[in-house]
mmCIF file as Biopython writes it, N, C-alpha, C and O atoms, coordinates in Angstrom:
data_model
#
loop_
_atom_site.group_PDB
_atom_site.id
_atom_site.type_symbol
_atom_site.label_atom_id
_atom_site.label_alt_id
_atom_site.label_comp_id
_atom_site.label_asym_id
_atom_site.label_entity_id
_atom_site.label_seq_id
_atom_site.pdbx_PDB_ins_code
_atom_site.Cartn_x
_atom_site.Cartn_y
_atom_site.Cartn_z
_atom_site.occupancy
_atom_site.B_iso_or_equiv
_atom_site.auth_seq_id
_atom_site.auth_asym_id
_atom_site.pdbx_PDB_model_num
ATOM 1   N N  . MET A ? 1  ? 104.127 50.500 2.097  1.0 0.0 1  A 1 
ATOM 2   C CA . MET A ? 1  ? 105.128 50.025 3.027  1.0 0.0 1  A 1 
ATOM 3   C C  . MET A ? 1  ? 105.412 51.127 4.046  1.0 0.0 1  A 1 
ATOM 4   O O  . MET A ? 1  ? 105.587 52.289 3.681  1.0 0.0 1  A 1 
ATOM 5   N N  . CYS A ? 2  ? 105.454 50.758 5.300  1.0 0.0 2  A 1 
ATOM 6   C CA . CYS A ? 2  ? 105.721 51.716 6.369  1.0 0.0 2  A 1 
ATOM 7   C C  . CYS A ? 2  ? 107.077 51.441 6.998  1.0 0.0 2  A 1 
ATOM 8   O O  . CYS A ? 2  ? 107.571 50.314 7.008  1.0 0.0 2  A 1 
ATOM 9   N N  . HIS A ? 3  ? 107.650 52.499 7.513  1.0 0.0 3  A 1 
ATOM 10  C CA . HIS A ? 3  ? 108.917 52.408 8.238  1.0 0.0 3  A 1 
ATOM 11  C C  . HIS A ? 3  ? 108.644 52.828 9.671  1.0 0.0 3  A 1 
ATOM 12  O O  . HIS A ? 3  ? 108.029 53.866 9.912  1.0 0.0 3  A 1 
ATOM 13  N N  . CYS A ? 4  ? 109.092 52.039 10.603 1.0 0.0 4  A 1 
ATOM 14  C CA . CYS A ? 4  ? 108.945 52.368 12.017 1.0 0.0 4  A 1 
ATOM 15  C C  . CYS A ? 4  ? 110.171 53.181 12.437 1.0 0.0 4  A 1 
ATOM 16  O O  . CYS A ? 4  ? 111.297 52.685 12.392 1.0 0.0 4  A 1 
ATOM 17  N N  . VAL A ? 5  ? 109.946 54.424 12.843 1.0 0.0 5  A 1 
ATOM 18  C CA . VAL A ? 5  ? 111.032 55.338 13.197 1.0 0.0 5  A 1 
ATOM 19  C C  . VAL A ? 5  ? 111.816 54.799 14.388 1.0 0.0 5  A 1 
ATOM 20  O O  . VAL A ? 5  ? 111.245 54.337 15.377 1.0 0.0 5  A 1 
ATOM 21  N N  . ARG A ? 6  ? 113.149 54.871 14.264 1.0 0.0 6  A 1 
ATOM 22  C CA . ARG A ? 6  ? 114.037 54.449 15.343 1.0 0.0 6  A 1 
ATOM 23  C C  . ARG A ? 6  ? 114.707 55.671 15.954 1.0 0.0 6  A 1 
ATOM 24  O O  . ARG A ? 6  ? 114.797 56.721 15.317 1.0 0.0 6  A 1 
ATOM 25  N N  . LYS A ? 7  ? 115.168 55.535 17.169 1.0 0.0 7  A 1 
ATOM 26  C CA . LYS A ? 7  ? 115.829 56.627 17.878 1.0 0.0 7  A 1 
ATOM 27  C C  . LYS A ? 7  ? 116.995 57.163 17.029 1.0 0.0 7  A 1 
ATOM 28  O O  . LYS A ? 7  ? 117.803 56.391 16.514 1.0 0.0 7  A 1 
ATOM 29  N N  . GLY A ? 8  ? 117.067 58.486 16.893 1.0 0.0 8  A 1 
ATOM 30  C CA . GLY A ? 8  ? 118.154 59.126 16.166 1.0 0.0 8  A 1 
ATOM 31  C C  . GLY A ? 8  ? 117.898 59.322 14.684 1.0 0.0 8  A 1 
ATOM 32  O O  . GLY A ? 8  ? 118.713 59.943 14.001 1.0 0.0 8  A 1 
ATOM 33  N N  . GLU A ? 9  ? 116.786 58.809 14.167 1.0 0.0 9  A 1 
ATOM 34  C CA . GLU A ? 9  ? 116.491 58.960 12.748 1.0 0.0 9  A 1 
ATOM 35  C C  . GLU A ? 9  ? 115.846 60.309 12.460 1.0 0.0 9  A 1 
ATOM 36  O O  . GLU A ? 9  ? 115.238 60.934 13.328 1.0 0.0 9  A 1 
ATOM 37  N N  . SER A ? 10 ? 116.000 60.728 11.226 1.0 0.0 10 A 1 
ATOM 38  C CA . SER A ? 10 ? 115.352 61.950 10.744 1.0 0.0 10 A 1 
ATOM 39  C C  . SER A ? 10 ? 114.631 61.607 9.447  1.0 0.0 10 A 1 
ATOM 40  O O  . SER A ? 10 ? 114.865 60.553 8.856  1.0 0.0 10 A 1 
ATOM 41  N N  . LEU A ? 11 ? 113.756 62.503 9.010  1.0 0.0 11 A 1 
ATOM 42  C CA . LEU A ? 11 ? 113.074 62.271 7.739  1.0 0.0 11 A 1 
ATOM 43  C C  . LEU A ? 11 ? 114.086 62.186 6.599  1.0 0.0 11 A 1 
ATOM 44  O O  . LEU A ? 11 ? 113.920 61.400 5.666  1.0 0.0 11 A 1 
ATOM 45  N N  . TYR A ? 12 ? 115.130 62.998 6.686  1.0 0.0 12 A 1 
ATOM 46  C CA . TYR A ? 12 ? 116.172 62.960 5.651  1.0 0.0 12 A 1 
ATOM 47  C C  . TYR A ? 12 ? 116.824 61.573 5.589  1.0 0.0 12 A 1 
ATOM 48  O O  . TYR A ? 12 ? 116.988 61.020 4.501  1.0 0.0 12 A 1 
ATOM 49  N N  . LYS A ? 13 ? 117.193 61.015 6.725  1.0 0.0 13 A 1 
ATOM 50  C CA . LYS A ? 13 ? 117.835 59.696 6.754  1.0 0.0 13 A 1 
ATOM 51  C C  . LYS A ? 13 ? 116.894 58.616 6.240  1.0 0.0 13 A 1 
ATOM 52  O O  . LYS A ? 13 ? 117.311 57.723 5.502  1.0 0.0 13 A 1 
ATOM 53  N N  . ILE A ? 14 ? 115.629 58.697 6.628  1.0 0.0 14 A 1 
ATOM 54  C CA . ILE A ? 14 ? 114.645 57.712 6.181  1.0 0.0 14 A 1 
ATOM 55  C C  . ILE A ? 14 ? 114.452 57.812 4.673  1.0 0.0 14 A 1 
ATOM 56  O O  . ILE A ? 14 ? 114.421 56.794 3.981  1.0 0.0 14 A 1 
ATOM 57  N N  . ALA A ? 15 ? 114.323 59.029 4.164  1.0 0.0 15 A 1 
ATOM 58  C CA . ALA A ? 15 ? 114.138 59.233 2.727  1.0 0.0 15 A 1 
ATOM 59  C C  . ALA A ? 15 ? 115.349 58.729 1.952  1.0 0.0 15 A 1 
ATOM 60  O O  . ALA A ? 15 ? 115.196 58.018 0.959  1.0 0.0 15 A 1 
ATOM 61  N N  . LYS A ? 16 ? 116.539 59.086 2.390  1.0 0.0 16 A 1 
ATOM 62  C CA . LYS A ? 16 ? 117.767 58.684 1.697  1.0 0.0 16 A 1 
ATOM 63  C C  . LYS A ? 16 ? 117.896 57.165 1.651  1.0 0.0 16 A 1 
ATOM 64  O O  . LYS A ? 16 ? 118.233 56.601 0.610  1.0 0.0 16 A 1 
ATOM 65  N N  . ARG A ? 17 ? 117.632 56.504 2.766  1.0 0.0 17 A 1 
ATOM 66  C CA . ARG A ? 17 ? 117.733 55.049 2.836  1.0 0.0 17 A 1 
ATOM 67  C C  . ARG A ? 17 ? 116.732 54.363 1.897  1.0 0.0 17 A 1 
ATOM 68  O O  . ARG A ? 17 ? 116.975 53.249 1.430  1.0 0.0 17 A 1 
ATOM 69  N N  . ASN A ? 18 ? 115.610 55.033 1.624  1.0 0.0 18 A 1 
ATOM 70  C CA . ASN A ? 18 ? 114.578 54.440 0.785  1.0 0.0 18 A 1 
ATOM 71  C C  . ASN A ? 18 ? 114.579 54.981 -0.639 1.0 0.0 18 A 1 
ATOM 72  O O  . ASN A ? 18 ? 113.680 54.669 -1.420 1.0 0.0 18 A 1 
ATOM 73  N N  . GLY A ? 19 ? 115.573 55.784 -0.984 1.0 0.0 19 A 1 
ATOM 74  C CA . GLY A ? 19 ? 115.731 56.257 -2.357 1.0 0.0 19 A 1 
ATOM 75  C C  . GLY A ? 19 ? 114.686 57.263 -2.811 1.0 0.0 19 A 1 
ATOM 76  O O  . GLY A ? 19 ? 114.350 57.329 -3.994 1.0 0.0 19 A 1 
ATOM 77  N N  . ILE A ? 20 ? 114.170 58.049 -1.864 1.0 0.0 20 A 1 
ATOM 78  C CA . ILE A ? 20 ? 113.194 59.090 -2.219 1.0 0.0 20 A 1 
ATOM 79  C C  . ILE A ? 20 ? 113.631 60.408 -1.584 1.0 0.0 20 A 1 
ATOM 80  O O  . ILE A ? 20 ? 114.562 60.439 -0.779 1.0 0.0 20 A 1 
ATOM 81  N N  . THR A ? 21 ? 112.956 61.491 -1.951 1.0 0.0 21 A 1 
ATOM 82  C CA . THR A ? 21 ? 113.279 62.793 -1.376 1.0 0.0 21 A 1 
ATOM 83  C C  . THR A ? 21 ? 112.423 63.043 -0.133 1.0 0.0 21 A 1 
ATOM 84  O O  . THR A ? 21 ? 111.398 62.392 0.071  1.0 0.0 21 A 1 
ATOM 85  N N  . VAL A ? 22 ? 112.854 63.983 0.682  1.0 0.0 22 A 1 
ATOM 86  C CA . VAL A ? 22 ? 112.063 64.373 1.856  1.0 0.0 22 A 1 
ATOM 87  C C  . VAL A ? 22 ? 110.723 64.934 1.387  1.0 0.0 22 A 1 
ATOM 88  O O  . VAL A ? 22 ? 109.691 64.684 2.009  1.0 0.0 22 A 1 
ATOM 89  N N  . HIS A ? 23 ? 110.741 65.692 0.290  1.0 0.0 23 A 1 
ATOM 90  C CA . HIS A ? 23 ? 109.510 66.255 -0.257 1.0 0.0 23 A 1 
ATOM 91  C C  . HIS A ? 23 ? 108.508 65.143 -0.582 1.0 0.0 23 A 1 
ATOM 92  O O  . HIS A ? 23 ? 107.328 65.253 -0.251 1.0 0.0 23 A 1 
ATOM 93  N N  . ARG A ? 24 ? 108.978 64.078 -1.227 1.0 0.0 24 A 1 
ATOM 94  C CA . ARG A ? 24 ? 108.100 62.949 -1.569 1.0 0.0 24 A 1 
ATOM 95  C C  . ARG A ? 24 ? 107.618 62.244 -0.295 1.0 0.0 24 A 1 
ATOM 96  O O  . ARG A ? 24 ? 106.466 61.819 -0.213 1.0 0.0 24 A 1 
ATOM 97  N N  . LEU A ? 25 ? 108.489 62.126 0.674  1.0 0.0 25 A 1 
ATOM 98  C CA . LEU A ? 25 ? 108.117 61.508 1.947  1.0 0.0 25 A 1 
ATOM 99  C C  . LEU A ? 25 ? 106.998 62.299 2.619  1.0 0.0 25 A 1 
ATOM 100 O O  . LEU A ? 25 ? 106.062 61.716 3.167  1.0 0.0 25 A 1 
ATOM 101 N N  . LEU A ? 26 ? 107.094 63.627 2.577  1.0 0.0 26 A 1 
ATOM 102 C CA . LEU A ? 26 ? 106.049 64.469 3.160  1.0 0.0 26 A 1 
ATOM 103 C C  . LEU A ? 26 ? 104.751 64.380 2.372  1.0 0.0 26 A 1 
ATOM 104 O O  . LEU A ? 26 ? 103.671 64.475 2.954  1.0 0.0 26 A 1 
ATOM 105 N N  . GLN A ? 27 ? 104.839 64.200 1.057  1.0 0.0 27 A 1 
ATOM 106 C CA . GLN A ? 27 ? 103.627 64.017 0.249  1.0 0.0 27 A 1 
ATOM 107 C C  . GLN A ? 27 ? 102.899 62.743 0.663  1.0 0.0 27 A 1 
ATOM 108 O O  . GLN A ? 27 ? 101.670 62.713 0.717  1.0 0.0 27 A 1 
ATOM 109 N N  . LYS A ? 28 ? 103.652 61.707 0.952  1.0 0.0 28 A 1 
ATOM 110 C CA . LYS A ? 28 ? 103.058 60.425 1.350  1.0 0.0 28 A 1 
ATOM 111 C C  . LYS A ? 28 ? 102.548 60.445 2.795  1.0 0.0 28 A 1 
ATOM 112 O O  . LYS A ? 28 ? 101.747 59.597 3.187  1.0 0.0 28 A 1 
ATOM 113 N N  . ASN A ? 29 ? 103.015 61.414 3.579  1.0 0.0 29 A 1 
ATOM 114 C CA . ASN A ? 29 ? 102.670 61.505 4.998  1.0 0.0 29 A 1 
ATOM 115 C C  . ASN A ? 29 ? 102.211 62.915 5.345  1.0 0.0 29 A 1 
ATOM 116 O O  . ASN A ? 29 ? 102.929 63.644 6.029  1.0 0.0 29 A 1 
ATOM 117 N N  . PRO A ? 30 ? 101.028 63.312 4.885  1.0 0.0 30 A 1 
ATOM 118 C CA . PRO A ? 30 ? 100.577 64.683 5.107  1.0 0.0 30 A 1 
ATOM 119 C C  . PRO A ? 30 ? 100.496 65.075 6.587  1.0 0.0 30 A 1 
ATOM 120 O O  . PRO A ? 30 ? 100.567 66.259 6.916  1.0 0.0 30 A 1 
ATOM 121 N N  . HIS A ? 31 ? 100.349 64.103 7.467  1.0 0.0 31 A 1 
ATOM 122 C CA . HIS A ? 31 ? 100.288 64.418 8.900  1.0 0.0 31 A 1 
ATOM 123 C C  . HIS A ? 31 ? 101.622 64.953 9.426  1.0 0.0 31 A 1 
ATOM 124 O O  . HIS A ? 31 ? 101.665 65.547 10.504 1.0 0.0 31 A 1 
ATOM 125 N N  . LEU A ? 32 ? 102.701 64.750 8.682  1.0 0.0 32 A 1 
ATOM 126 C CA . LEU A ? 32 ? 104.018 65.231 9.113  1.0 0.0 32 A 1 
ATOM 127 C C  . LEU A ? 32 ? 104.310 66.650 8.647  1.0 0.0 32 A 1 
ATOM 128 O O  . LEU A ? 32 ? 105.258 67.268 9.133  1.0 0.0 32 A 1 
ATOM 129 N N  . LYS A ? 33 ? 103.530 67.177 7.728  1.0 0.0 33 A 1 
ATOM 130 C CA . LYS A ? 33 ? 103.814 68.503 7.164  1.0 0.0 33 A 1 
ATOM 131 C C  . LYS A ? 33 ? 103.786 69.606 8.218  1.0 0.0 33 A 1 
ATOM 132 O O  . LYS A ? 33 ? 104.515 70.592 8.101  1.0 0.0 33 A 1 
ATOM 133 N N  . ARG A ? 34 ? 102.963 69.451 9.231  1.0 0.0 34 A 1 
ATOM 134 C CA . ARG A ? 34 ? 102.870 70.479 10.280 1.0 0.0 34 A 1 
ATOM 135 C C  . ARG A ? 34 ? 104.087 70.480 11.187 1.0 0.0 34 A 1 
ATOM 136 O O  . ARG A ? 34 ? 104.412 71.498 11.798 1.0 0.0 34 A 1 
ATOM 137 N N  . ARG A ? 35 ? 104.759 69.343 11.275 1.0 0.0 35 A 1 
ATOM 138 C CA . ARG A ? 35 ? 105.899 69.220 12.194 1.0 0.0 35 A 1 
ATOM 139 C C  . ARG A ? 35 ? 106.968 68.288 11.613 1.0 0.0 35 A 1 
ATOM 140 O O  . ARG A ? 35 ? 107.268 67.252 12.207 1.0 0.0 35 A 1 
ATOM 141 N N  . PRO A ? 36 ? 107.544 68.643 10.461 1.0 0.0 36 A 1 
ATOM 142 C CA . PRO A ? 36 ? 108.491 67.720 9.803  1.0 0.0 36 A 1 
ATOM 143 C C  . PRO A ? 36 ? 109.769 67.457 10.590 1.0 0.0 36 A 1 
ATOM 144 O O  . PRO A ? 36 ? 110.450 66.465 10.328 1.0 0.0 36 A 1 
ATOM 145 N N  . ASN A ? 37 ? 110.106 68.298 11.528 1.0 0.0 37 A 1 
ATOM 146 C CA . ASN A ? 37 ? 111.320 68.079 12.316 1.0 0.0 37 A 1 
ATOM 147 C C  . ASN A ? 37 ? 111.051 67.369 13.631 1.0 0.0 37 A 1 
ATOM 148 O O  . ASN A ? 37 ? 111.944 67.242 14.468 1.0 0.0 37 A 1 
ATOM 149 N N  . LEU A ? 38 ? 109.818 66.906 13.813 1.0 0.0 38 A 1 
ATOM 150 C CA . LEU A ? 38 ? 109.450 66.282 15.077 1.0 0.0 38 A 1 
ATOM 151 C C  . LEU A ? 38 ? 108.817 64.922 14.808 1.0 0.0 38 A 1 
ATOM 152 O O  . LEU A ? 38 ? 107.606 64.809 14.623 1.0 0.0 38 A 1 
ATOM 153 N N  . ILE A ? 39 ? 109.657 63.901 14.791 1.0 0.0 39 A 1 
ATOM 154 C CA . ILE A ? 39 ? 109.162 62.533 14.661 1.0 0.0 39 A 1 
ATOM 155 C C  . ILE A ? 39 ? 109.648 61.759 15.875 1.0 0.0 39 A 1 
ATOM 156 O O  . ILE A ? 39 ? 110.656 62.111 16.488 1.0 0.0 39 A 1 
ATOM 157 N N  . TYR A ? 40 ? 108.925 60.709 16.215 1.0 0.0 40 A 1 
ATOM 158 C CA . TYR A ? 40 ? 109.205 59.964 17.440 1.0 0.0 40 A 1 
ATOM 159 C C  . TYR A ? 40 ? 109.507 58.497 17.159 1.0 0.0 40 A 1 
ATOM 160 O O  . TYR A ? 40 ? 108.937 57.913 16.237 1.0 0.0 40 A 1 
ATOM 161 N N  . PRO A ? 41 ? 110.390 57.902 17.936 1.0 0.0 41 A 1 
ATOM 162 C CA . PRO A ? 41 ? 110.620 56.464 17.810 1.0 0.0 41 A 1 
ATOM 163 C C  . PRO A ? 41 ? 109.301 55.718 17.969 1.0 0.0 41 A 1 
ATOM 164 O O  . PRO A ? 41 ? 108.506 56.010 18.862 1.0 0.0 41 A 1 
ATOM 165 N N  . GLY A ? 42 ? 109.089 54.758 17.092 1.0 0.0 42 A 1 
ATOM 166 C CA . GLY A ? 42 ? 107.858 53.977 17.118 1.0 0.0 42 A 1 
ATOM 167 C C  . GLY A ? 42 ? 106.803 54.493 16.171 1.0 0.0 42 A 1 
ATOM 168 O O  . GLY A ? 42 ? 105.849 53.780 15.860 1.0 0.0 42 A 1 
ATOM 169 N N  . GLU A ? 43 ? 106.955 55.722 15.706 1.0 0.0 43 A 1 
ATOM 170 C CA . GLU A ? 43 ? 106.004 56.304 14.761 1.0 0.0 43 A 1 
ATOM 171 C C  . GLU A ? 43 ? 106.177 55.648 13.394 1.0 0.0 43 A 1 
ATOM 172 O O  . GLU A ? 43 ? 107.302 55.380 12.971 1.0 0.0 43 A 1 
ATOM 173 N N  . CYS A ? 44 ? 105.069 55.390 12.703 1.0 0.0 44 A 1 
ATOM 174 C CA . CYS A ? 44 ? 105.127 54.782 11.378 1.0 0.0 44 A 1 
ATOM 175 C C  . CYS A ? 44 ? 105.081 55.854 10.297 1.0 0.0 44 A 1 
ATOM 176 O O  . CYS A ? 44 ? 104.262 56.771 10.347 1.0 0.0 44 A 1 
ATOM 177 N N  . VAL A ? 45 ? 105.978 55.722 9.316  1.0 0.0 45 A 1 
ATOM 178 C CA . VAL A ? 45 ? 106.064 56.665 8.206  1.0 0.0 45 A 1 
ATOM 179 C C  . VAL A ? 45 ? 105.950 55.871 6.908  1.0 0.0 45 A 1 
ATOM 180 O O  . VAL A ? 45 ? 106.695 54.914 6.695  1.0 0.0 45 A 1 
ATOM 181 N N  . LYS A ? 46 ? 105.024 56.262 6.045  1.0 0.0 46 A 1 
ATOM 182 C CA . LYS A ? 46 ? 104.872 55.587 4.748  1.0 0.0 46 A 1 
ATOM 183 C C  . LYS A ? 46 ? 106.051 55.947 3.862  1.0 0.0 46 A 1 
ATOM 184 O O  . LYS A ? 46 ? 106.387 57.121 3.707  1.0 0.0 46 A 1 
ATOM 185 N N  . VAL A ? 47 ? 106.677 54.933 3.280  1.0 0.0 47 A 1 
ATOM 186 C CA . VAL A ? 47 ? 107.801 55.171 2.387  1.0 0.0 47 A 1 
ATOM 187 C C  . VAL A ? 47 ? 107.541 54.698 0.966  1.0 0.0 47 A 1 
ATOM 188 O O  . VAL A ? 47 ? 108.267 55.082 0.050  1.0 0.0 47 A 1 
ATOM 189 N N  . ARG A ? 48 ? 106.527 53.880 0.765  1.0 0.0 48 A 1 
ATOM 190 C CA . ARG A ? 48 ? 106.173 53.401 -0.580 1.0 0.0 48 A 1 
ATOM 191 C C  . ARG A ? 48 ? 104.700 53.351 -0.749 1.0 0.0 48 A 1 
ATOM 192 O O  . ARG A ? 48 ? 104.214 52.973 -1.815 1.0 0.0 48 A 1 
#
């Protein structure tokens, strides 16, 4: 399952809303490890 990032969201907010940790979110999305503080609206993030 993917989450489409919305304006103002952070990895922390996405993880919290989906009941997982930021660490687990980064494990599922290795492309974010290089820039975990830089996500863009419209970007898809795997949450499950």
